[in-house]
PALUMTOR-395394 format. One record per residue (C-alpha): residue number from 1; x, y, z. Coordinates in nm, 3 decimals. Layout:
BEGIN
{NUM {X Y Z}}
...
***
This chain:
BEGIN
{1 {11.369 9.893 8.626}}
{2 {11.346 10.255 8.737}}
{3 {11.571 10.339 9.032}}
{4 {11.446 10.611 9.261}}
{5 {11.629 10.737 9.569}}
{6 {11.473 10.706 9.912}}
{7 {11.437 11.083 9.955}}
{8 {11.269 11.118 9.618}}
{9 {11.028 10.836 9.695}}
{10 {10.942 10.988 10.033}}
{11 {10.868 11.320 9.866}}
{12 {10.654 11.154 9.602}}
{13 {10.424 10.960 9.830}}
{14 {10.410 11.171 10.143}}
{15 {10.050 11.283 10.205}}
{16 {10.108 11.551 10.466}}
{17 {10.328 11.860 10.478}}
{18 {10.672 11.832 10.639}}
{19 {10.748 12.051 10.936}}
{20 {10.825 11.883 11.264}}
{21 {11.022 11.568 11.337}}
{22 {10.704 11.381 11.427}}
{23 {10.546 11.474 11.093}}
{24 {10.855 11.355 10.912}}
{25 {10.845 11.028 11.105}}
{26 {10.480 10.991 11.006}}
{27 {10.567 11.054 10.642}}
{28 {10.836 10.789 10.654}}
{29 {10.585 10.542 10.795}}
{30 {10.331 10.637 10.527}}
{31 {10.596 10.601 10.259}}
{32 {10.690 10.256 10.387}}
{33 {10.324 10.147 10.381}}
{34 {10.263 10.273 10.026}}
{35 {10.598 10.238 9.848}}
{36 {10.528 9.894 9.701}}
{37 {10.177 9.997 9.593}}
{38 {10.308 10.308 9.417}}
{39 {10.571 10.105 9.236}}
{40 {10.323 9.831 9.144}}
{41 {10.020 10.040 9.051}}
{42 {10.130 10.396 8.972}}
{43 {10.485 10.376 8.838}}
{44 {10.399 10.579 8.529}}
{45 {10.279 10.868 8.748}}
{46 {10.622 10.921 8.907}}
{47 {10.753 11.188 8.972}}
{48 {10.430 11.396 8.968}}
{49 {10.295 11.385 9.325}}
{50 {9.945 11.494 9.219}}
{51 {9.927 11.220 8.956}}
{52 {10.049 10.964 9.209}}
{53 {9.779 11.059 9.459}}
{54 {9.513 11.054 9.184}}
{55 {9.636 10.715 9.067}}
{56 {9.634 10.578 9.421}}
{57 {9.276 10.698 9.471}}
{58 {9.172 10.538 9.141}}
{59 {9.343 10.213 9.241}}
{60 {9.208 10.217 9.599}}
{61 {9.055 9.869 9.573}}
{62 {9.395 9.725 9.476}}
{63 {9.594 9.893 9.755}}
{64 {9.740 9.703 10.046}}
{65 {9.538 9.749 10.368}}
{66 {9.805 9.970 10.528}}
{67 {9.834 10.199 10.229}}
{68 {9.456 10.216 10.195}}
{69 {9.439 10.335 10.558}}
{70 {9.701 10.604 10.483}}
{71 {9.506 10.718 10.178}}
{72 {9.177 10.722 10.370}}
{73 {9.336 10.919 10.654}}
{74 {9.479 11.172 10.408}}
{75 {9.143 11.205 10.234}}
{76 {8.964 11.260 10.567}}
{77 {9.220 11.523 10.673}}
{78 {9.180 11.706 10.342}}
{79 {8.800 11.700 10.375}}
{80 {8.829 11.837 10.728}}
{81 {9.049 12.125 10.614}}
{82 {8.806 12.210 10.332}}
{83 {8.502 12.211 10.560}}
{84 {8.684 12.422 10.819}}
{85 {8.772 12.680 10.554}}
{86 {8.404 12.711 10.461}}
{87 {8.300 12.811 10.813}}
***
């Protein structure tokens, strides 16, 4: 089995940029919600964050409800940033 440190795993599955303590706390919560799904569904994508996110999107139907909510929230935030940049 592949052993990955906690910090590495947090970096791999965090969906928002680090900056403040509250953001980091949010990332830790997101990581906790998605860690098992990443290991179960997207292990071969580690350590490439982009591949992990792509894999998670492709496996959306198989994600746990909590991780699916994190992914949906991240997708909505990304869409909001893109539409704001077009204005």
